[in-house]
N, C-alpha and C positions, 0 to 999 in steps of 0.2 A: 502493499499500498502506499501511497505518497499523499500527503498534506501540504499544499501551499497556496500562500497569497501573492507569489511573484510570480508573473507567468510572463516576464522576461528578463532574463537575468545575465550577468559577465560572462558565467561561465559556461551560459548558453545549455545547461541541463535539459531544458526542456526539448531540445532537440536528441539528447540521449534517450529521455523517456520515451519520446513517438518512437521510437525507432525499438525499442525494446516492445513496448507495447503490442506491438506487429507480431511478436514470439513469443510472448509469455501474457496473462491477463495480470491486467495492474489496476488495482481500486484507488481512485484519483478522489481527493478531494481539497474544498478550498474555495475561493473565488476566482479563478479563471474558468473561461468557458468550458464547458461541457462538463466541471468536475461537481461532485455530487455536494452536497450542504454537509457540513458537520461539524457542531461546535466542539470548543475544547474541554466540555465537559465531560459526560456520561457518553455521548456517541465517540470522543475522540480516544478513549480508555478502553472502550468496548472494542474498538476495532482494530487498534491496538493488538485486544488479547483475539483478536479472530485468525488474525494472520501470523505468517512465518516469518517476514522480511518486511523491514523499513525503507527506501529509498531517501538517504538521510543526503541527498543530494547538495553540496556545496552553494549557495549564490555566488561565491566566489572562492576560486581556488589560490589559496595566499598562505606565505609562510607563516605557520603559528595561530592560523584560524581553524580552529574546529566548530561549526554550525552544532550550535544548540539540539537539533534534532538530533544530533549521533546518541546525545543521553537517554532516548528513547528507551536503550536497550535494559534501562531500569523496571522496564515492564515485560523482561523476557521475551524481547524480540532481536532478531537479527539486524544490525542495522549496515546496510549497505552506502560505501562511501566512494565518492568519485577517483580521489588518488591517495595511496598507500603511504606517497612521501610526504605530507601534510603531516603526519603520525611521528615521524622520525624524531628522535629524541625526545620521546614522551613516554611517561611511566603506563601509556594504555598496551595490555597484553596484543600481540599479532594478532591473535586468534579468536577476538571478540566480534569481529567484524568481517566482511567483505567489499574489498575494491576493487572500482572496475578497470583500474588499469592492471590487473594482475592477470587480463585475458586480453588474448590477442585481438578479439574484437567481440561485438556485443551478443552474437551468435553463440558463442564458448562460453559468456557469463551467461546467457539465456539456460544454454543445456546442464551447467552445471547447478543453476537454482530448483531447475527441476528433479536432476541428482539427489537433491538435499531431502526435494520435498516428498520424495518415494523411499529418502533411507535416515530412518529417524536415527540409528546410531551416528551416522556422518554429521547428521544436523546438532544433536545433543552435544557433540564436542565444542560448539561455539559457545557452550553457558559452563564451560570446566572453569570460568573466572567465579562462578557463585559458589564453587567450595574454596573461597581464597577472601573475597570480598563480600562486603553487606554494603545493601543500599540502605542510603539514612533516610530520615523523614525529615530535615531541616529543610524548609522550602524557604526558599528566598522571594521578599515580597517588597514593591515598591510603593505600598498604599502608603499614603501620607504622607510620603515623599516630593521633593520638588526637582528635579533633574532637569540638569543645567548644562546641556551637552557643549555647547558654544564655549566654554571654560573650563571641559574637561573634568569636573568634578560630580557626585550625588550631594546634595545638600539636604540635611535635616530639617526638619520645622522647626526647631531648637537654634538653627543657625550653628550647629556644632558637626564636627567631620569624626566623632568616635567610632571605633569599628563595631560596636555592640548592635547597629540598625542595621547592618547589611554583611550579609556572608562573603561579598567578595573583599570587603573589608577586611574581615574575619580571615580571611586566607592571606591576604597582604600582611597583615599585624602579626600572623604566623610565622610567614616567609622573616619577617623583620628582625625576630624573636630569636628564630632558629640560628641565623646566621648575623647576629646582629656584630660579633668581633672578629669573625673569622671568615667574610664573605666580602669581596671589594665592590667599593660602591659604583653604582652604575646609574647614572642619572642622565633621564631622558629631556633634553630643553626644548623641545615641542613635540608634545606627544601627537597631534595629529601628523604632522608629517610623517612621524615616524609609522603609524599605522597606514599612513597613505601610500607608501612609498611604493611605486609604480613598478618595482622591481621583483619584490616580493609576491605578487599574482601574476595569472598568466588568464589573459581574457579569451573567451572562446576556447575552452579548454577543451569541449563536447566537440569540438570541431576540430580543431588543428591541434592542442596539447595532450589530448589521449593518442593521435597518431606520433607526435613526438615520443612520447613514451616509449610505444611499442618499438620505435626504430631504434631507442636507447640501448633495449633489451636485448637487438637483434646485434 
């Protein structure tokens, strides 16, 4: 299955979905033309429970960017991402997801997904991570927060920037405490320039980048 509200993306993932849907059945949800409506409450969770795979294709294929859709794996569904190279140098085990660029073409990807649908033993290997990790019920909520993207921070109602109100801030605070005296300081003077560095992204990945990846393998 796939749920999306972005119908035209820098990665051109929609092109890949169109090609893949010619080979296997894909349930599409969201606001794009022809997609079924499905709220992000009961319907969304129910559909995740009813499917074996989730197309967690990124809007953009960029260094150090992992789409939030990837974390649907907590619902015990196997995410399919565009590029495995995006996950280099992360702590995410390689056998929890499927990457499009592991395959020579879309046909091979479709055949593999059909194989997993009919081979429970092979499919369940993608859930070996549940023997080591467990999901948390700690949810990130932006209720009551004023989000000021242009200044690069999230501001609390009381105008403070403590870590208690935001799980991302908690993570940052934890990292600082772990490496306070042992890790060299790295300062990014312009976060937006750093984030939007065009050299870190591959536009039209589903059209050109995927083919380039296959050439590199050869």
